[in-house]
N, C-alpha and C positions, 0 to 999 in steps of 0.2 A: 436627475435618475442617475443610480452610476453608471458608467462604462460598459457597454457588453464585455465581456472579457471569458477565457474557458474558465472550467471551473475544473478545481482541485479535490481531485477523490482524497479523503480524509487519511494518513496512512498512522497507525499509530505509533505514539511513540515506545522506540525497545528499551527494556530492560538490561544497560550494560552497565557492568560495575567499572567504572575506573578512579580516576582519583577525585575525589569529592571534597567540594567546598565542607569544611568540620560542622555548618548547620545547616547542611541539606542532607535530606535524605539519603540511604547509598542508593537509591534505583536511580538517585536523577542523572543526565548524561550529560555529558562536559564536551565541549570544541578545544583543539580538535577529537574527534573521534577517532580515523585511525591511524596512526602514527607514519612519517613521512618516511620513506626508502632514505637508505644512506647517499645516495644519490641527490635526492627532492631537495636533503638536508642541510648538500654540500653546495646546491645549487643557491640556495637560499642564504647560507652565511656569506656566502661568495657578492651575493649581491646586494646585501645587509655592508658589509665592509665597503663593496666598491660603492653604495651607497652614501653611506659617512664618510666618505677621505677627503672629502673637503673640512670638514669638520676634522677629521684624525690628524690632519697632516699636520696642522701648528703645532700639535698636542706630541705628536710621538718622534718628531725632530727634535725637541728639546730635551729628549736624555741620552743621544747621541753624544757619548765622549764629554757628558756634563759635569762640572763640579757640584759638589751638593753645597751652594751658598746661596746668599742672599737677592743674589742675581736669576739663579735658577729658579727660588720660589716668585719673583717678580715676574719672568717671563712666562710660567704658568700661571699668574695671576692674568695678565692679560689673555694668554692663547685659552682661559676658560670662558670669562667674559666676552671674549670675539666670537664662541663658540653661542652665547646667549644664554649662559649657564647662572646668570643672574649672577648679583653680587652677596647675597643671603648663601647661596650655594657655595660660590666660588671660597666666600668667606671658610665659611666651617669647613669645607673641604681643603685649604691650606692649613688651618687652625691642627684639628686632625692630624692631617700629615706631617706636620712638623713634631707632632708631638709624638708620632709612631716613627719617625727615625730619629729619633731622642731616644724611646726608652727602649725601640730593637737593636740601636747601635748602628742601625743602615750607613755604611758605606761610601758603597757605588750606587752612579745613575739608575740602573736596571733594576736594582732593587728598592731604588723609591718609586721607580715608574712601577712595580707590582703591589708597589704599598699603596697609590694611586688607584691601582686597579680594583683592589681589596674597600677600599674605603664608597667606589665609587657603586659597586656592583650594594654592598651595604646602602648607600641611600637610594638605589632608584629601587631595592627586591619588595619594599612596600607596596609598589604600583602593579608590581605581577601578579596578577591575577583571575585564574578560567574563567566563563563565561557558561553560569552552568544553564544548563537545558533541561527540560523534564517537571520545572518546580511545580506550573501553574498549568491551567489547561484554558484559553490559551496564553502562554506566556506575549506581553505583551512590550514592546519595545518600542521608544521613540527617541526618534532621531532627530538633534536641531545640528545649527552649524552656521557662521557666516556665509556670503555668497563664494563661491569660488574653491569651496576646500575639499570639494571632490564628495560631497554628502549624497548625493545620489548614485552615482558609480558602488559608491561604498557600499549603500543600501542593496545593491546587484548582488557585489562580492562576498554579504555577510548574507544572504540569503540563500547564494549556491551552498556556503561553506554548512548551514543548517539542511540542506537538501542532503548531503554527504551522511546526515546525521539519520535517511532518513525524519525529518523532520516535514511537515506541507508546512508553506509559507505565504499567506497573506498579506497582500502590499498597501497599503491605505497613502493615496496618490496627497498629500495635503498642502501641499506645495500647489492652493491654487490661485497663485497669484500667476505665473513662467506657465503659459501652454507647455513649453519646451518641455519643461521635469516632467510635465504631464503623459508628456506621448514617450521620454525615454523613457519612465518605467512602464508605459505600458508596449511598448517594444520589447522591454529586456523580461516583461511578466510574459508575454506571447511567448517570445522562443525558449524560455521555461518551464512552461506550464503551470504557471503561477498566476491567479486571481490579483488583480489591480481594480480597487474601489476608487474610483475620483467620480468629483464633480466640477464641472466646467464654473470658472468665477464663484465656486459656491465654500460656504464656510465652513473653515479646516476643520473647527472642532466635532463639525455634524458627520464630516466624512471623517475623521476618525471614530466617532461614536456607532456611526454604523458599518466599520471594516470590524471594531470590535465586539458588536452583533453577529456580523456575519458570521465571523469566528466559530463566534460558540456554536450557533448553528448547523456549523458544518463539519464542527469537531475539527477543526483545524488547530495543529500545534500553537505556531509562530503569527503574531502580526506585529508589521514592522513600519509604522507609521513616518512617515517622510514630512517634515517641516520647511517656511519656504527659509532661504537663508534671509539672516538678519542680522545688524551689527547690534552692540551690545546696547549702544547710543541710541538708538531707534525704541524707545521707551515703550509707544504703543506697541509696536510688536513683539516683545518682548513680554508685555500684559497679554497678549494674544496668545503667546507659550503658555503663562502658565495658565490661563483658561483653557485648552487644549486638555493640558494635564490633568485639570477639576474635571472638564466634561469625560476625559478615556476613563478616570477614575468612578464616573454614575454610569457608565458602560460594565465596568466589570469593578468589584471591590478588590483594594491593593495595587492596582493597572495603576499608571504604568511599571511593572515590573524594573524594566532596565531603561533609564535616561541618558543614551547616549550623545556627545558632545564628537563632533568630526571637525579637526582643526589643521589646519596644514602645515608642514612641518615645518617649512619655511616661513615661516612669519617670527620666528624665536618668539620676542621678548612680548610680542603681540598675540601671541597665542596662550601664552600666562593669561592678560588680560581679562579674554577671551572664557577662559578657564572659571578664571575666579568669578565672572560678572555672569557666567550662565549657570553653573553652581549655585548663587544666591538666588538667583531667578526660579530655577530648576531640582535643585538636590543633584544634580548629578550624582552616576552610579557607576559612571567610564566614560573612556576615551577611545577615539581612535582616532591617531595619527598617520597622516598622508603627506606622501609626494616627501617623503625624506631621504629618498635620490637624488644624491649630487646639491646634499646641503649642507651647507655651511654653520648651520644652527642647528645641531643635533643635540647643543649642551643643552638645550629648552628644557629635556625629561628632568633633567636636575633640578630645575629651576621649580618644575611644577612638583618635584617629589618634597622639594622643600618648604616651599610655600602654601601649595595648595596639592597635595599629595594624592588625588582623582586617581583611582586604578585605568592604569591603560591595558584593554583587549585586547586591542590590535595595531600593529604599525606597516604600513603600508611601502615599499620602496619599489612601485611601477606600476603597470595596467591591468598587466595579467592578474588572473582570480588570484591565483597562486602567490604573487605577490603581495596577497596581505597574510600576515601571519601570527600568531598569538604573541604578545609583549612578551623576551626573558631577559631578563638584565643582565645576565652572564654571557648572553649571546649578544646583547647591545653594547656591554662595556668594552669586549672584547673586540668586536668590530669598532671602537672608538679609540682604542689606546693601541692597535696594530697588533 
């Protein structure tokens, strides 16, 4: 039996005309709804810059009084590889940069830095995509990731974002292995008046199915299905994820509408390996990159963009709810290159 939890009164999704993805009807609503105030925006950009300072320090110091020669390119190659941009993205950026320097006859280090900024923005822009709400009733989201990536915390923050849009949310505690994960979701649900469907040591696919049925019956706008953390090498657990995805589809045709992978930005190239493995198993629709505060491996987004360009919906630079914000290629690159 599902654990008792407070019942959410269904709140109808408002009709808000904002920037809308081309394939979505005009009435769809997008995260984030209200634009942040200038103070909030400034605070976020400062946090992002501070969070990426370990990644950016090697890159930005290269251009101080540098001559444009082979040595500069070699140092830049080393800095990008150290930032976990990966061999493919690094080579691609360097080739494009050399071409740009030659074609535009750039002679000063700061001009080269600006050229690199433009190329990184161009590389990362395909990852920038808004999460669209209101397309389905309910909108079903399945969230996966390895242990320690910050999955359960991210679900809480995302649910809070949805509530800011007047979306009612229901959570499915699909991590039936860890009692702590169920408890964490239950506490969060109580605090924020969100229903949590859970079963002790039950079948996670059954929990997900029950959650979808419950949301349909109650008129809830968004269902978020948590899943147990697992490594891509644990094949039986990856098969279980596929089963959860199939069973959700039986609960509602076309669901899950979003399949998100939460990755820890500190794990660098390992995060890229996770994206590839989970994408092959689940056909990911988006990523949430956490723990970018204090990482020296922020270049991993370039590696993802080059080899497995799954949209990055949100990035996180801290523990607070406002520390999780939509990914913006320009802002990220500016923080990266100082």
